[in-house]
C-alpha positions in Angstrom: 110.6 124.7 89.8 112.2 127.6 87.9 112.5 127.9 84.1 116.3 127.4 84.3 115.8 124.1 86.1 113.2 123.0 83.5 115.6 123.8 80.7 118.4 122.0 82.5 116.2 118.9 82.9 115.1 119.0 79.2 118.7 119.3 78.0 119.9 116.4 80.2 117.1 114.2 79.1 118.0 115.0 75.5 121.6 113.9 76.3 120.2 110.6 77.6 121.4 111.2 81.2 119.6 108.9 83.7 116.9 110.5 85.9 118.8 109.8 89.1 121.8 111.8 87.8 119.5 114.6 86.6 118.0 114.8 90.0 121.4 115.0 91.7 122.6 117.7 89.3 119.5 119.9 89.6 119.2 119.3 93.4 115.8 117.7 93.4 114.3 114.4 94.2 114.1 111.7 91.5 110.3 111.7 91.8 110.1 115.4 91.2 112.0 115.1 88.0 109.9 112.1 86.9 106.6 114.0 87.6 107.9 117.0 85.7 108.6 114.8 82.7 105.2 113.1 83.0 103.4 116.4 83.2 105.3 117.6 80.2 103.9 114.6 78.3 107.3 113.1 77.5 105.9 109.6 77.2 108.7 108.8 74.9 111.3 108.4 77.7 112.2 105.2 79.5 110.4 104.9 82.9 113.5 103.6 84.5 116.5 105.6 83.1 114.8 108.5 81.2 116.5 107.8 77.8 114.5 108.8 74.7 112.5 106.0 73.1 112.0 105.5 69.4 108.4 104.4 68.7 107.3 102.5 65.6 104.1 103.9 64.0 101.0 101.7 64.5 102.7 99.6 67.2 102.2 99.7 71.0 104.1 102.5 72.7 107.2 101.4 74.5 107.7 102.1 78.2 111.3 100.9 78.5 114.5 101.2 76.4 115.7 97.6 77.2 114.9 94.4 79.0 117.4 95.4 81.6 115.5 98.6 82.4 112.2 96.8 82.3 113.2 94.2 84.8 114.9 96.7 87.1 111.9 98.9 87.1 109.4 96.1 87.9 111.7 94.6 90.5 111.9 98.0 92.3 108.2 98.9 91.8 106.2 95.7 92.6 103.3 97.8 93.9 102.6 99.0 90.4 102.2 95.5 88.9 98.8 94.3 87.8 98.0 91.1 89.8 94.8 90.2 87.8 95.8 86.6 86.8 98.2 85.7 89.6 97.9 82.6 91.8 99.9 82.1 95.0 101.4 78.6 95.4 103.6 76.9 97.9 106.9 75.5 96.7 106.8 71.7 96.9 110.4 71.6 98.0 111.0 74.4 100.5 107.4 75.6 101.2 108.0 79.2 100.2 105.0 81.1 98.8 105.5 82.2 95.2 103.4 84.1 92.6 102.6 82.2 89.5 101.3 84.0 86.3 100.9 80.9 84.2 97.8 79.0 83.1 99.3 75.8 84.6 100.7 76.8 88.1 104.3 76.3 88.9 105.3 73.7 91.4 108.7 75.1 92.6 110.0 78.6 93.5 113.4 78.2 91.7 115.4 75.8 89.5 117.4 74.7 92.5 114.1 73.6 94.3 112.9 71.9 91.1 116.2 69.9 91.0 115.8 69.1 94.7 112.2 67.9 94.0 113.3 65.7 91.1 116.0 64.1 93.4 113.3 63.3 96.1 111.0 61.7 93.6 113.7 59.6 91.9 
């Protein structure tokens, strides 16, 4: 990576351009741009879109700029999730296997299945 490419990436990150667009403009992969930003210790950028984050002193450091970015990132990167307190259950209505992160395990995979289950029991 040349100095010109690094300066281009830095200026685009400052303008809040998403990482995918930066990668297209510079002609690199999205992962190359992300790894450059991580090596540069720019931990104050959103993991999903690359926008600059505002941290509050004495609070936990943010990883994402919004709930939308957080949900998109974890839905596209399930392999990075910590599965320490997860239980696998079978939906009582359709039999589909579902992850449950609650203390009291869930019984259904979706609201539609829960409604179906209530109809069967009534």
